[in-house]
C-alpha positions in Angstrom: 160.2 17.0 94.2 160.7 16.6 90.5 157.7 17.8 88.6 156.0 15.8 85.9 153.6 16.2 83.0 153.3 19.6 81.4 155.1 21.2 84.3 158.3 19.2 83.8 161.4 21.3 83.6 164.1 21.0 81.0 166.5 19.1 83.3 166.0 15.9 85.3 164.4 12.6 84.3 161.8 12.4 81.6 158.3 11.6 82.7 156.8 8.3 81.5 155.7 8.4 77.9 154.0 5.9 75.7 154.0 5.0 72.0 150.9 2.9 71.1 150.3 0.8 68.0 147.0 1.6 66.3 145.6 -1.9 67.1 147.1 -3.0 70.4 147.7 0.2 72.4 150.7 -1.5 74.0 153.1 0.6 76.1 156.7 1.2 75.3 158.3 2.3 78.6 160.6 5.3 79.0 162.6 6.5 82.0 160.3 7.1 85.0 161.0 9.7 87.8 162.0 7.9 91.0 159.2 7.9 93.7 155.8 6.5 94.4 153.4 6.9 91.5 149.8 6.6 92.5 148.0 5.3 89.4 144.3 5.2 88.8 143.1 2.1 86.9 139.7 1.3 85.3 136.7 0.6 87.5 135.4 -1.9 84.9 135.9 -1.0 81.3 139.6 -1.6 80.5 139.6 1.2 78.0 139.1 3.7 80.8 142.8 4.3 81.4 145.1 7.1 80.3 148.1 6.8 78.0 150.2 8.2 80.9 148.9 5.5 83.3 149.7 2.7 80.9 153.2 4.1 80.3 153.8 4.5 84.0 152.9 0.9 84.8 155.2 -0.3 82.0 158.1 1.9 83.2 157.8 1.2 86.9 160.4 -1.0 88.6 157.5 -2.7 90.5 153.7 -2.4 90.7 152.2 -2.4 94.2 148.8 -4.1 93.8 146.0 -4.8 96.3 145.2 -8.1 94.5 147.7 -9.2 91.9 145.2 -11.5 90.2 143.0 -8.5 89.4 145.9 -6.3 88.2 147.4 -9.1 86.0 144.2 -8.9 83.9 144.9 -5.2 83.2 148.6 -5.7 82.6 148.0 -8.6 80.2 145.5 -6.5 78.2 148.2 -3.9 77.6 151.1 -6.2 77.3 152.9 -5.0 80.4 155.4 -7.3 82.1 156.3 -5.2 85.1 156.8 -7.3 88.3 154.0 -7.2 90.9 154.0 -7.2 94.7 150.9 -7.6 96.9 150.1 -4.8 99.4 146.8 -5.0 101.3 145.4 -4.5 104.8 146.6 -7.9 106.1 150.3 -7.5 105.1 150.7 -3.7 105.0 152.5 -3.4 108.3 155.1 -6.0 107.1 155.4 -4.8 103.5 155.5 -1.0 104.1 159.1 -0.8 105.5 160.4 -2.9 102.5 158.6 -0.6 100.0 159.8 2.5 101.7 163.4 1.2 101.7 163.2 0.6 97.9 161.8 4.1 97.4 164.5 5.7 99.5 167.1 3.8 97.4 165.7 5.5 94.2 163.1 3.0 92.9 160.1 4.1 90.9 157.1 2.2 92.2 153.5 2.3 91.0 150.7 1.9 93.5 147.3 0.7 92.1 144.1 -0.5 93.7 141.8 -3.2 92.4 139.8 -0.6 90.6 139.7 3.2 90.3 141.9 5.7 92.2 144.1 4.4 95.0 143.6 5.5 98.6 139.8 5.7 98.3 138.6 2.9 100.6 141.9 1.0 100.3 145.1 0.6 102.4 147.4 2.9 100.3 147.0 5.9 102.6 149.6 4.9 105.2 152.2 4.1 102.5 151.7 7.5 100.9 151.7 9.3 104.3 155.0 7.6 105.3 156.6 8.2 102.0 155.9 11.9 102.3 157.3 11.9 105.8 160.5 10.4 104.4 160.5 13.2 101.7 159.9 10.6 98.9 158.2 12.1 95.8 154.6 11.0 95.4 153.2 11.6 91.9 149.5 11.3 91.1 148.5 9.7 87.8 144.8 10.6 87.7 142.0 8.6 86.0 138.9 6.6 86.7 136.9 7.0 90.0 133.7 5.3 90.9 132.8 8.2 93.2 133.0 10.8 90.4 131.5 8.5 87.7 128.4 7.9 89.9 128.2 11.6 90.9 128.0 12.9 87.3 125.2 10.5 86.3 123.1 10.6 89.5 121.2 13.8 88.7 122.0 15.2 92.2 123.8 18.4 93.1 127.5 18.2 92.4 128.7 21.6 93.7 129.3 20.0 97.1 129.5 16.3 98.0 130.8 14.2 100.9 132.3 10.8 100.4 131.5 8.5 103.4 132.5 5.1 102.1 130.8 2.2 103.8 128.3 2.8 106.6 128.4 0.5 109.7 127.0 -3.0 109.0 124.6 -3.0 112.0 121.3 -1.0 111.7 121.6 0.9 115.1 125.1 2.1 114.4 124.2 2.8 110.8 121.2 5.0 111.7 123.3 6.9 114.3 125.9 7.6 111.6 123.3 8.7 109.1 121.9 11.1 111.7 125.3 12.7 112.0 125.6 13.1 108.2 122.1 14.5 107.9 123.3 18.1 108.3 126.0 17.8 105.6 125.1 20.5 103.0 125.9 18.4 100.0 125.3 15.2 98.2 126.3 12.1 100.3 128.2 9.3 98.5 128.4 5.8 99.9 129.8 2.4 98.9 127.6 -0.5 99.7 127.4 -4.2 99.1 124.5 -5.9 97.3 123.6 -7.9 100.3 123.1 -4.8 102.5 121.8 -2.2 100.1 118.1 -2.9 100.9 118.7 -2.5 104.6 120.8 0.6 104.2 118.2 2.2 101.9 115.5 1.5 104.6 117.7 3.1 107.3 118.5 6.1 105.1 114.8 6.6 104.4 113.8 6.3 108.0 116.4 8.9 109.1 116.5 11.3 106.2 113.0 11.0 104.8 112.1 11.4 101.1 115.4 12.8 99.9 116.2 12.2 96.3 118.8 9.4 95.8 120.5 7.3 93.1 121.9 3.8 93.0 124.7 3.3 90.5 125.7 -0.3 89.9 128.4 -1.9 87.8 129.5 1.5 86.3 131.3 1.3 83.0 130.5 -2.5 82.7 128.1 -4.4 80.5 125.3 -4.4 83.1 125.7 -0.8 84.2 122.4 0.5 85.7 121.5 3.8 87.5 118.2 4.0 89.4 116.9 7.3 90.7 114.1 8.3 93.0 113.1 9.3 96.6 114.7 7.1 99.3 111.5 5.5 100.5 110.5 4.6 96.9 113.9 3.0 96.2 113.9 1.2 99.5 110.4 -0.3 98.8 111.3 -1.3 95.3 114.6 -3.1 96.2 112.8 -4.9 99.1 110.7 -6.8 96.5 113.7 -7.9 94.4 116.7 -10.2 94.8 119.8 -8.6 96.1 121.7 -6.8 93.3 125.1 -8.1 92.3 128.2 -6.1 91.5 129.8 -2.9 92.8 127.3 -0.3 94.1 127.7 3.5 94.7 124.8 5.0 96.6 124.1 8.7 96.5 121.7 10.8 98.5 120.8 14.4 97.8 121.5 17.2 100.3 118.9 18.5 102.8 116.3 20.9 101.6 117.0 24.1 103.5 114.3 26.1 101.8 111.5 25.2 104.2 112.7 27.0 107.4 109.5 29.1 107.6 107.6 26.6 109.7 105.0 27.4 112.3 105.8 26.0 115.8 103.0 23.4 115.3 104.6 22.2 112.0 108.0 22.0 113.6 106.6 19.9 116.5 105.0 17.5 113.9 108.4 17.0 112.3 110.2 16.6 115.6 107.6 14.1 117.0 107.9 12.0 113.8 111.7 12.0 114.1 111.6 11.2 117.8 109.5 8.1 117.0 112.5 6.5 115.4 115.5 8.3 116.8 117.1 9.4 120.0 116.8 13.1 121.0 120.2 14.1 119.7 119.9 12.3 116.4 116.3 13.5 115.8 117.4 17.1 116.5 120.3 16.8 114.0 118.0 15.4 111.3 115.3 18.1 111.7 117.9 20.8 111.9 119.3 19.6 108.6 115.8 19.5 107.0 114.7 22.9 108.1 117.9 24.9 108.3 117.1 26.0 111.8 119.7 26.1 114.5 120.4 22.7 116.0 120.5 24.1 119.6 117.0 25.5 119.1 115.7 22.2 117.7 117.4 20.2 120.4 115.9 22.3 123.2 112.4 21.8 121.7 113.0 18.0 121.3 113.9 17.8 125.0 110.7 19.6 125.9 108.6 17.3 123.7 110.2 14.2 125.2 109.6 15.4 128.7 105.9 16.1 127.8 105.5 12.7 126.4 107.0 11.0 129.5 104.7 13.1 131.7 101.7 11.9 129.7 102.8 8.3 130.0 103.3 8.6 133.8 99.8 10.1 134.1 98.4 7.1 132.2 
């Protein structure tokens, strides 16, 4: 694979470069290395794009876009006239062989998503995977990411984080998935729609309790807002408001593992509360995450408490 950027050798194709006018920042294309260039684009503010990304888009033989109507706005802003083709989940199976054939023939193609870094919750993964399988160079052109932009303003731990994407739309499946994620020792990052954010917050609060969270909406845009607070508080507040509009990134802090010195009575209180809303397996996972105690130990006690409760109900 030909290297690019600062690691480019003295021989071989030159990487894309750009010369910008002081006023327009319009790209002047140079020779681009053949292969698939995965290009990050702005998540809102059109100024959030690198010189290298603009130059790559100008130099590519074709730009592969999720929605050409969205990408045309960016290209018009920077005076880029590169041809566009559409590649999305509905036509990917048909388009992918044609794109791979062009890449194998030596074309330089640029892959973009509607916003941010491609392959994060979009259909680009299979194209990249199959390109690599065919020994086609894949070159990253880094830039904006809604996940990282939200993470750095959330006020939550950033040393470890887990990107989940969208949770299931139905509450039962959503709670089950949240219970699985409860033990992840890092900040959880989700995408969510405005019409479901209130229900999702309520389910997160029900399963995870009062963890700290943040809602980042319309990042880098005119109406950018970030709201922070415990999950139950955020859920209660949004329940009284109209559904928010725009793109939303939802972040939840990691479990507090500093409270494992519980008495057996305190542990039972936590388990009974979890069992009121969750199945034994999910309740055990949540309490284990909260306390840092072994899941097997918690599960065994949850089974005992469930059996005791059933015995009391039978006696009544």
